[in-house]
N, C-alpha and C positions, 0 to 999 in steps of 0.2 A: 363765425363760430368761436374765433378767439375772443371776440368781444363778450360773448355769452359766458365763456369760462372765467374771464376776468371779473365779470359781474358776480358770479357765484362765489368766487374767492373773496372778493372785496366785501360782499354782503354778509359773510359769516355762515352762509348756508353749508359750505363744505365742512366747516368745523362741527356744525350741528349734526350733519349726516355721519361724521366719524364717531361722534359721541353716541349716537343712536346705535350704530353698528357695534361699538364696544360694549354697550349695555346688553344688547341682544346676544352677543357672543358669550358674555359672562353668565347670563341667565341660562343659556343652553348648557354651558359647562356645569352649572349648579344643578340643573335638572338631570343631566346624564351622569354626573359624578357627585352625589350628595356629600356635603361636608360632614365629617365625623361629629360635628357639634349638633347636627340635627337629631331629633329625638324620635324614638319609636317605642310603643308599648304593645306592638302587634303580638308578641309571644309571651306576654304576661299571663301567668296562670293563677287560678284561685288559691293554690297552696302557697303562693308568695305574697298574698295581700296583707298578712300580718306584719310584713317588713316595712311599715311606714305608710301604707295606703289607707288603713282604717284608723279613724280617730273617734274619740267619744263626743257625744253631743246630746245633752239632756237625758242621760241614762241609756241611750241607745247608740248603736254603731253608726257613725257617719263616715264619709269618705273624702279624701282630698280631691281637689279638682286638677286634673292633669293639664299641663301646658299643651298648647298646640305644637305639633311636631316641627313645623316650619316648611313642610313640603306642600301643605294644603292651604286653602283659604278658609280659615276658621272652621275647620272640621269637614270641609267638602273638597272633593277633587272634581275636575271638569274635563270632559273630552269633547272634541268636535270633529265631525266628519265632513265639514265644509258647509253643510246645510243646517244641521241641528247641533245644539250644545247640551250635553247631558251631565247631570251631577250625581255623585255617589258619596257615601260616608267614607271618610278617610280611615283606612285600615290601621294606620299607625297611631292615631290619637282619638278620633271621634268614637269609634266602636268601643275601645276600652273605656272611654269616659262614660258611655251609656251603660256599659256593663257594671261599672262601679255604682252608678246611680240606681240600678236595679237592686244591688245589695243594700244600699242605704234605705230604699223603700220597703225592704223586707221587715224592718222594725226589729232587728235582732238586738238582744241586750248586750252589755259590754263584755260579759264573760264569753261571748262567742268570737271574740277577736282572733284568738289563736287557733280556733278549730278549723280543720280541713281534712279532706278524705285521706290524704297521704299519711296523716299521723294517726289514723284510727285503726285500732286493732280489733278486727271482727272476732266475735266469740263463737260463731257457728257458720257452717256453710249455708245453712238455711237463711240466716240473716244477710250474708254477703250476696247471695243470689237475688234476694228481693231488692236490695239496694242497687245492684247492677241493673235490674229491670227498670227501676225508677230513673236512674241516671241516663238510661238509653231512651227515655221517653221523648217523643216529638209531638209538638202541638198538632191537633187534628186527628190523632189516632182514634179508633172507634170507641175505646173505653180507656179513660186515663188510669194510670196505675194507682194502687193504694197499698198501705202497709200499717199494721198496728203492732207496736212493740210494747210488751208488758213485762214486768219484773220488778225486783226490789230496787230501792233507791241507790244511786251512785254507780250503776254499772254501765253508764255511757249512752243512755237513750237520748238525753238532751244534746250531748256533744255531737251525736250523729245527726240529729236534726239540723244543728247549726251548719255542719259540713255539707249536708245535702242542700240546704238553702243557698249557700255560696255557689255551689256547682251549678244548680239550675238557674239561679239569677244570672250567672256568668254566661249562660247559654241563651240569654235573652228572654227568659220566662219571668212573669210577674209573680213574685213570691211573697207570701205573708206568714210571719211567725207570730203566734200568740199562745197564751195559756188559758186554761179553764178559768183560773182565778182572775187574770187580767181582763178577760172578756166580761165576766159577771160583775166585776167592780165597775167597769164602764157602763154596764146596764143599770146598776144601782145609782150611778151619778146622774143618769138621764131622768130619774124620778124627780130630781130637784128642778128640772127644766133647763139645766145649764147646757146639756148636750142632748143630741138625738139618741134614741136607742140604737145601739150597734147592730141589733138584730135586723134592722131595716136595710143595712147596706154593707155589712162587714165582709161579705164574700164578693162584692162587686169589684170588677177590674183586676181580678187575680186569676192566675192559672194553676197555682200550687198552694195548698194550705198545709202548713206545718203546725199541728196542734199538739201542745205539750201539756203533760200532767192532767189528763182527763180524770176528774174526781178530786182535783186539788193536789197540792204538794204532798207527796207521800200517800195519796189516796185517802187522806184523813178529813176531807171536807165534810162538814155536817150537812147531810143530805136532807134538808127540809123539804116540805111539799113543793114550795116555790122552786127550790134548787132542782129537784127532780123534773118538774114540769118544764122549766127553762132548758134543762139539759136535753130533754126529749125534743123540744122545739128546735134547739140548735142542731142536734143530730139529724132531724128531719130536713132542715135546710141544706145541710151538707149532702145528704142523700140525693136530694133533688138535683143539685148542681153536678154531682158525680155521675148519676145515671143519664143526665143530659149530655155527658161528654165534655163538660165545661171546667171540671175541677179535679186535679189530682190531690189525693189526701194522704198525708203521713201523720200518724198520731201515736202518742206515747201515754202510758199510764202505769201506776204502781199497783193497780188492781188487776186481778185475773179476770178473764172473760166472764166467769161465773159470778164474780163479785160485782162486775159492771151491771149485769142483768138484775141482780138482787138489790144492790144499793142505789143505783142510779135510774134504773128503768122500771122498777116496781114489777118485774117479771112480765112486762108488756110484750106479748108475742109479736105484735106489729113492729115494735121497735127492734126487737131481737132479730126479726127477719131482715130488716133494713141493714143492721150492723153486719149480719152474716153475709149479705150481698156485697157490702163494701169491703169487708175484711174476712174473706173465706179461710185464710190461712195465717192466723196471728203468729208473730214471732216472739217466743219466750226468751228473754235475755237471761243468760246463765253465767255471764262473766263476773269477775271479781269486782269489789267496790273500787272504782277507779278514782274516787275522790280521796280515799284513804292513802296516806303516805306510807311508804314502805318502812321508813325508819320508825323506831319506837318513839311515841309521843306521850304527853302527860295523860292522855286518855287511856293508854294501855295499862292493863293490870299486870 
């Protein structure tokens, strides 16, 4: 027995075993008592994202890439019961990383960077209640929520869309923001053969559509026959996805419901019926012009 001990000591095995034990003990300590240098974004909220998490990229909002927290293996944590090893997304870094990616995929313009629900001043109980219903939406519900906001320019409709986009994307939903003008400009580009028509796939792969400025900026779009026909086609596609339970819809416009019917739909009763189904209770925005500064400017008389 003494000869065996002498052999272990002389061969360096004893030193190797001590090193292995020391490393094992250190890893146990790090696991049980994480270093304060380890990072976590577990409690990051959508109303904090303007503090350095959102960056510009090509006219749209992009997001930074969070570092891994140091507790996981490149975004995954593992557990073993002795027979099976299971993996899960790391709550400290991978889930926040994916939430930020959802916001980037929403295609929000740069002026959406500072918008969040916490800074929004609702101008009616009606509006606040509808937004609360939208924010409580869970995928798979029988009928997705919908909301149409109409009113004069500058009273916060677009800002609210931005805030809703961040909240729902942060909850794991696939969100897309677009405008009537942006969509139809993409459609016109497809005429040159450079791009496919967006009408073929623009609603694919999303759970929530945030559609801004129906009827153009200020509601002043020149509604040619083509414009009206394409608008009806667009609204028909939205209606199909919504009734199938596949798409929540939040839309804004500077036109009143009556003006939408007259200018954009040619008084088509079939289309009016579809819009009434999607938006049975439109919200009229009655707030002040939020773009106007309170101090006197050169524009004031």
